N, C-alpha and C positions, 0 to 999 in steps of 0.2 A: 823610759825614754819615749818620745814620740817617734813616728815613723820617719819624719824628716831627718832627725839626728841619727837614727839607725842607720838610714841609707848612706848618710854622710860618712859616719864613722866605719861603716862597712867598705866603702871605697878606699878610704885612706889605709885601712888595714890589709885589705886584699891586694891593692897595688904594691904596698911595701913588701908583702910576702909573695908576690906574683901568682896569687891563687885566682886564676881566671876561669871564667865558663869556657867550656869547650867549643871551638869553631872550626870547621875544615875549610873555611872559605880562604883561597890564595889572596895574599896582601899586595899583589902587584897591580891591583886595579887603580891604585893612586901612586903619584910620586911622593917622596918624603915631604915635600913643602905642601903639596895638597892635603895630604893625610894630617899633618900638623895643623894646617888651616881650618880643616873641619873639625878636627877634634877642639880647637879652640872656640869655634862657634858652638859645638855641642856643650862645652864647659860654661860659656858664657850664658846659654839658654838655662842651664842648672842653676847657675849663680843667681840669675835674675828671679828665678822662681823661690830660691832661699830668700832672697832679699825682699821680695814682695811680702812674705810672711812677716818678715821683721817689721816693715813699713806698716802692715795692718795692726800690728799689736801695738805700734807706737802712735796709731791714729792718723798716719801720713799716707796711707794707701788704702785701697778699698777692695771690694770683692774681686777676685780673679781666679781664672782657670788656668792651671800650670800646664807646662809642656814635658814635665819630667818623665821620662820613659819613652818620649817620643823623639828623642834627639837625632833618631836615625833620618828625619826629614831633612836634615843638613845636606844629606846626598843629593835631594832633589834640587835644593837650592844651588847646589854646585853643578849638577848635571845639565840644567836648563839654561837656556840663553836668558840673559837679564831682562831682555824686552819680551819674554813670553808672558803673557797675562797670567796671573795665579790667583784663583780664589780658594782661600786656605781654610782648613780646619783650625779651631780655636786653640789647638796644642801645637801649632807650627812655628813656635818662635825660633827654632833652630833653622827652619827653611829661610826665614826672614833675614836672620843674622849671617848665614851663609851667603845668601844673594847680595846682601850689602857688601860683605867682603869681596865678593867676585867683582861688584861694580865700583869698588873703590870708595866706598862709603863709611867713614870710620865712626859716625856718631850714633850707631844703632844702639849702644849700651845706654846712653844718655836719653835717646829718644823713647825707648821702652819705659825707663824709669819714669819719665815724665807722663807716660800713659798709665803706669800703675798709680801714680799720685793724682790722676785726673787733673793735671795742670793745664791751665789755658794756654801754656807754651807748648803742649804736645803738638808736634807738626802734623799728626794725622787727624785726630778728632777735635783737637782743641779744648780737651779736658771733659769731652761728653761722655766718654766711655773708655774702659780699658780694651783697646782694640789692637789686633794686628793690621798692618796695612801701610802702604807708603806709595804716594804718587810717583816719585822718580823710580821706584822699584817695580812698578806695574803691578802692585798688589792692592786692589780695591779693599776697603776696610770691612771686615765682618765682625758681627758681635757674636751672640752666642748661637752659632750656626747648628742647626740639626741637619737639614738637607736643603733648605730653601734656596742655597746657592747654586746647585746642581743645574737646574733648568736654565739659568742664565749662562752657565759655562757652556751648555750645548749651543745657546743662541751666539755667544761670543765666537766659538769655533766656526759656525756658518758665516758669521760676519767677516772672518778672515777670507773665506771662500768667495763671498760676494764681492768684497773689496778688491780682488784681483782683476775684475773687469769693470767695475763701477765704484771706483775709490771715492769716498766722501771727503770733502774738504777738511774736515776735523777727524780723520781716521787716525788711530794712534798705534794699531797692530801692524806687524810687519808682514809683508808678503809670505815669507817662509815660516812664519810664527806658528806656535801651537798654544792650546790653552791647557792649563793644569788646574785641576779641581780635587782637593783633598777632604776628607771626611773620615768618620769613625766607623767600626763594624757596626755598632748599634744603628747608625744612620741609614746604612744599607736597606733596613726594613722600612723606613719611613716611605709612604706613598709618593712623596715629592722625588726622593732618589730613584724608586722604581720607575716612576714616570720618566725620568730623566735618562736612566739607561735604556729604557724602552725606545724614547725618542731617538737617542743616538743610533741605536741599532736599526731602527726603522728607516732612518736617513741613509745609513751606511749601505744597507743591503740593496738600496735603490741606485747606488753608484754616485750618490752625491758626497763630494769631499767634506770631511768633517774632522779636522786636526785637533783631536781632544784626548787628553790623558786624564783619566779618572785614577785617582790613588787613594786606597782603602788603608787606614792605619789601623790594623787589627789588634787590639789589646785584649780582646776576649770578654769585654764586660761594657755594659751601658749603665752608668752611675751605679746600680747595685744589681742589675739583672744581667746574667751571663748570656753570652752568645753561644750557642750550641757548638761544640767542637766540630770543624769541618764545614760549618753552615756557609760561610762566605764562598769558599771556594766551590762548593757544591751548587750554589745558586748562581755564581757569576761566571764560572770557567767555561760554560758552554753556551753563553748568551749569543744568539745570531747577531752578526755584524760587530762583535766586540772581542777584539784580541785579548787574551788573557796572559799576563805575566805575574810571576810571584817571587818573592825573596824574603830573607831574613832581615827585617829592618833594624834588628838589635845590632847588627854587625855593619859598621859603615861601609866597610870594603864591599860586602855583598850588596848592600843597598845602592852604592855608586854603580856598580856593574849593572844591576837590573834597571837602574833608573836610565842610564845611558842607553842601554838597549831598547827599552820601551819607548823613551823620547825619540830616539833615532827612527824606530819603525813608524810612529806616528808622523814624523816630519816626512819621511820619505813616501809613505803610502797615503798620506792625508785622509787616514781613517782613525776611528776612536779605538782606544785601548784601555785596560783595566789592570792596574798594577797593584797586587796585593801584598802588603808589607806586614810582616809580623812585628808587632811592637808589645810594650807592657805599659801598664799605668801604674806610676808611683804615687804614694801618699794619698790616694782617694781621688774623687771626682772633682772637687773644687771646694775652694774657701775652707770652711770648718768641718767638711765631711770626714767622718772618722770611718776608715775602710774596714776596720776590725769589728764594727758594729753589725756588719752583715756579711763578712766574709771569715772563714777560720784563719786563726793566726799562721798555720802551716802554709795555707795558699798564699797569703800575703808575703810570708818570708820566701816562699819559692819564687815569686815575682820579683822581689827585691834582689834574689840571687842573679837575676838576668838583667841587672842594670846596663843599659847600653853603653855606659862609659867605661864599664869594665871591659866589654867587648873591644871598644876602641883602643883602650890601654893594651891590652893583650896584642892587638895587631900591630900597633906602633913599635911595641918592644920586640915582637918576632921579626919584624921586617927590618929592625935596626935603625928606626927613625928617631927614636928616643929611647932614653933608659928610664927605669921606674922612678927614680928621683927627679927626672926632668917632667915626667908626667904629673907627679905629685905637685912640682913646683908651678907648673901651668895651671893646676886646679886650684891651689891655695892662693896663688897670685891673682888669679882671676876673682876669687870671692873677695879678696882685700880690696882689689880695684872697685868692684861693684859697690861695696859697703862704703867706700870713701866717696864715690859719685853720688850714692844716695843721700848723703849728708845734706846736699843743697835741696833736696826735695822737701824738707821741713819749711822752707821759705818760699818755695815756688808759688806763683799766683795761681789761683783757682777762679773758675766762673762764680759769680757771685749773684747776679741778677737774672730775672725772667729774660730781659732783652739780651743778655749775655748768651744764655743757653740757646735762644731761638734765633740767634743771628745767622746761623747756617741752614735754617729750615728751607728758605728760598734760595736757590742757587744762583750764581752770578749770571748776568747776561753774556751772550756769546756773539762775537763780531763775525761777519761773513764777508768774504770778497763780493764787490759789486758784480751784479749779473744783469744782463739786458732783458731776460725773460723771453719767453717763446714768441716768436713772429705770428702774424696773422695767418701765414701759410701754413706754419707748423700746426697751429690750433686747428685749422681747417682739415689738414691731413688726419690729425688724430681724432676729431670728433667725426668726420665723415658726414652721413646723411642727419646725425643728430644736430648738426649746426644750423639746419634750416628750421628747425623746431623751437630755437631758443627764445624767439619773439612771440612764442605762444604760452599761454599759462599752463603750468605743469604742477603735478603733486610733488610731495616732499621727496619722495624716494628718487625720483628723476633729478631734482635739482642737487641732492646729496651727491648722486652719481657724477653729476657733471662737474660739481666741485672737486671731487676726488680726481677726476681727469686733468682738471687745470692744475691742481696741486702737484700731481706726479709729473706733468708735462715741464712745469716750471723749475721743480726741485728734484733733480735725479737720485738724490739720496733718500727720497721718501719711498717707503715700501709698505704694502698691505700683507697681512698674514691673517689666516683664521681657517676655521672648518667650513669648507664649500665656497669661500669667498672667490676662487679662481674660476674654473671652466663653468660651474653652475651659475656663478654671478650672485651668490648668496641666497639665503632663504627667501627674500622678498626682492630680489633682484637688484639691490642697491649698488652692487659691484659688477653688474654684468657689463661685459665688453672689455673691462679693464685687462684681464688676463690676456685676451687676444691682441690688444693694443699695446701693451707694455711688457708682455712676456712673463714666464713662470719664476723668473729670478727676482721680479719686483711685485709680483701678486702671487703669493705663496700660499697653496693649498696644504693645510697642516693636518696632522693626525688629530683624532678627537680626544684631546687633553688640554684643558684650559690652563693648567700649570705650565705645560710645555709651550702653549701659544704665548703667554705673557712673558715666560722665561726667555723664549727666543726673541721678543721684542726687547727686553732689558739688555740681553747680550749684544744685539744689533745696536742698540743705542750707545754701548760703550765704545763702538768703533765709528762713531760720527754719523750713522744712519739715523733717519727720523722715521722710526717704525709707527704704523698706524693698525695695531692688532685689532681683530674683531672678535667680541664675545657674543655668540649667537642668540642667547637670551640671558636677561639680568640675573635670573636665578643660577644660571651656570657659573656666574663669577663667584659664588660661594665656594666652589671647588678649587679656587685659586686665589682667594683674597689675600693671602699671605705673601703672595708675590708683589702686591702692592703695599702692604703694611710693612712687611718684613725685609723687602728688598728695595723696590723702586723709590719709594717716599723717604726711606730712611737714609739712602746712600749720600746724598749732599749734607744731610744732617751730621752724619757721623765722620764725614771727611772734610769739613769746613768748605764744603762746594768745591773740592777739587775733583771729585767724581760725580758724574750725573748720569742719568738715563732718561732723557727726554723722550716723550712719546705721546700720542693721542689713542686713547683705548676707546674704540667705538662700541657701544653696546645697544643692541636691539632690545628695548626696555618698556616697563610699565605695562598697565593693564588695558582693559576695554577691547581685547580681541573676542569677537563674538563666537561663542562655542568651540574655542579651540584650546586645548593644552592645560586648562586648570592652571594650578599653582606654579608650575615650572615654566610655562609659556606666558602667563600673566603674572608677574611678579612685581609688586608696588612697594618695595622695600629698598631704600638706598642708604640705610642708617650706617651699614658697615663701610661705605665709601666716605660718607661725611664725617666719620670719626678719624679719618686719617690726616694728620697735619701736612699742609703743604700742598695737597692734591686739590687741583681745580675740577669743578664739576659743572659742566654745561648741559642744558636741556632746553633745545629749541622746540617750537611748536609751528611757527609759521614757515612755510617751505622756503621762501627766499631768505629768511633770517637764519634758516638751518644752513644753507651754503655760506652766508656770511660768518655766521659763528664757527663753522668748521674751518674757515680760512684763519680766524682769530686763533682758534685752538691749536693749529698746526704753527702759526707765528710764535705762540706761547712756547710751543716745545722747541723749535727750531731757533729762536733768537734769545728766549729767556730760560730755556733748558727746563721747562716744568713738565710735570706729569699731568695730563688732562684726561679726564674721564668724560666722554661725550655721549650723552644718553639720548638715543633717538627713539621717540615714541612710536611704537610698531603701528598702533591703531591710526596714526596720522600719516604714515607713510602712503597710503593710496587715497587719503581723503580728498575729495573734490568740492563737496557742497558744504555750505555753512548753515543756512536757515531752511531751504527747501530742497527736494531732490531736483537736481539738474541746474542749480542757480550758479554753480562754479564758483562759490564764494570763498573756497579755501585754496585755490590755485593761484600760482604766482609765476611771473616771468623770471627767467635766469638773470640774477644781477651781474653786472660787469665784474670780470675776475679781480679788479683792484678794490672792490668794495668789502669792508668787512664790519663787525660789529665789536667794539672793544670790551674787554673785560671790566665788569662794573657798570655797564650801560643796561638800563631796563627799557621795556617796551611800554608805551603809554598809548592808549586807545580810548578817546573820549575826553571830554572836558567837563562832564558832569560833577556837580558839587555835592550831590545828595549821599554818594557812597562811593568808596573805593574798593574794588575786588583785587586782591593780591594773590596771584596764582602763577602757573607754569605749565609746561607740557600739555597733556590732555585736558588738564583743568582750564588752560587758557582758552581752548576751543570751545569747551561747554560754557565758560563764562561770557564769551562773546555772544553765544546763543541767548544766555540769560539776561545779558545786557539788553538785547532787543526786547525781550519779554518785560523786562522791568520798565523800559521806555514806554511800552503800551500802557503802563499803569501810572505813567507820569512820574516816574523816578529816574532821575539823571544820573548815570553812573560813569566811573572812569575805571578801565579794566587795565591793571599793571601786570605785565609779563615780566616775572623775574629774570629769565633766560639763564643766569649764573646762580647755582645753588651753593657753591662754595668757591671762594669765600662769598658771602652775601653781599649783595651790592647795597650796603646800608645807606650811603649818603644819598645816592639816586633813589632808592625806595622811599625813604622818610621825606624827601622833597616831593616827590610824585603823589604820596598820600596827602600831604599838607594836613589840613584840619578835618579832613572828611572822616566820617565813620569807616572803619575798615573790616572787610570780611576776607578771612584768608581761605582760600579754596585749595586744599591739599589732598591729591589723589593717593598719597602714601598714607600709612596708617597713623591711627589716633596717637598711638605710643611710638615715639622714635621718628616721627615725621618732620618735615620742615617747619610745620605750623608751629610747634613748640618753641623754636629758636626764633621764629618770626614773631609770635605774640609776645615773647619776652623783649625782644629788640624794640618793638613799637610802644610798649608799655614804658620801657625805659626812656623813649623819645618824648614821651608825654601823651600818648593816645589815650582817649578818655572813654571812647565806644569802640569795642573791639570784639569779633567773634571769629569762630572758624569752623569750616565743615571739611571733615576729613573722611578718609575711608575708614571702615571699621576694623578692629584688631582681629583680622581674620584672613585666612588664604582665600584665594578667589576660585569659585567654582567654574566647572565646565557646563555649557548648555544655556538654557534661557536666562538663568540666574547669574550669568558671567558679571553682570554690572550691579548685582544686588547690594554688595558691600562697598560700592564706590560712590563718589559724588556723581550726581546728575544734574542736568539742565533744570529739571524741576526742582531738585533739592537746593540748588544755588538760589533759586528765586524764593523759595519758602524761607530759607535762612536769612537772606537779605531782608525780607520783610519783617521777620522776627526781631532782627537787629534794630531796624529803624523804629519798630514800635516798642523797643526795649522789653521784648518778650524773651523769656528763656525757654527753648524747646523741650 
């Protein structure tokens, strides 16, 4: 017999014989009605697990991770408020079922079957994945979470705190709410989880309210690797700023008691806590996993002897809430009901086309109540002495700073966060004075952890804020890129646009810093961002356009709920001159606050018909210099600034290039850079003469060789001449 059948038969036999595991927990934590309701939720979770395997064998269901052994999480679903946002472990079907019961939503059985079947009628993901999640139940969908959801739980808890004084128009979390985040014992060891625990404690010890309940479901194993006995308690019970609770999650009475105590403590003290629940994993990790292939049979049987449904049955019978026959009747009747309901899954509609699948990649627009915007007096008060300089040409760093001032003044839900963005004003002064003018609740100095910075932003966005997190250098994004790929960008996709986390991620980026930092502070690869579906990438080069593009990026986040990555070329922050020292050719006046540059618009400089140079960022600056040098040789060029790197502005670019030969200047690497896609796009559009100049496939050096591997003014001129002469370099 397989392990599923063994566990099933064991339950029937042991309940009939009243052969139960020993438990000393009092059963008065629940009324009879509550206990029976929770038991039904647990049994439904088990029945759905069993049915999912039947559906897979019949070709009607697909890969799934079961919840069997973790039915004790029904206690959390019962103990918490139905509007407490919950970021769930993938084994928490019982939590969702219990919460649905508490909220009076009886359709959870069918909803989960639709998810198992990848049905397009699945109300959560629309058939894109087997997920737990529900918009009405305040459960954002998660797929195969390891620990990526923990940082955003920290952010969501902070969002509740901030919304008490500055409530966004689209806030959804209650003033007295808390955040619950659950995960397995193996996930505790993940760097993302450790970062979240650290961020929560770091916040709490400073006296900043953070109503967050971490719940660790400790089944003692991660896939096939065991967790050392006592490891979770030893590593978590004495963490600064984190209150520790523990209970036997196999026993729903004990779990409810502990869950109520922990949740009440978090709600009253507005501080984070860690609830450590003992659980057991039945059947193996997931799908076709055979647990006896890596665990001794005796250990597997020992776990099966601690089936949490047996603990619940013992408690029900001991408290006089049900007889053994009634317990068995609930179990078998539920299995029958689920099997009957699953019959319709054979004919349920599924996604069929690419357009069906991709329909939720882009979230729906969001409406806002009309506002008058700040008055001239308010702007004058906020800008102070800076206002007198606005009619004078300025470098990019100053104009981005002023644009941030205007955005924060016009939109109180806009927040900045990142390392050193507050009192210091950022590494390059781009956020200076904002902390003093808008306060620490809106300009947040974070700890040094990019995962926590982006997680904070995601969580804040869940509660209606428009976060603008800063990553100090592009290379540092690699420490946290899964917060974009695995969380921010996928949330609307897996929720049919019901859940979103709009934001503008500002990154000090790209190369050309003279003699500073090497490959960590001069990073010219954005391939990891371009690879993420649905993410918008902006890269300004002109100072005034940087301000206008930042406004559009903010509008895209606020009104269209998009995730926007805004790359700010570090080398252009202070740039003043274009052709000669002192010419001031790269400074601009601050554009009026109502001016923006729309997504998909390119910058066109020059009407020359001999050559089009397609570029962006630092490449645009260098190409404008090369344009001058080529003109001296009688070659008339048009320089096209892409501005938007994802999605590429295809129509505008093709129109701007026209019939000209085109040279692509890409400061990113030869492999994986923008030039690859641009070359393919222009060839498909009919381009006949085409070339590219890219950075070498190399890291960037420190010292005089800082630009040796990057495109240069002279290199652009030489490559243009080669292209026009039909020479291969």
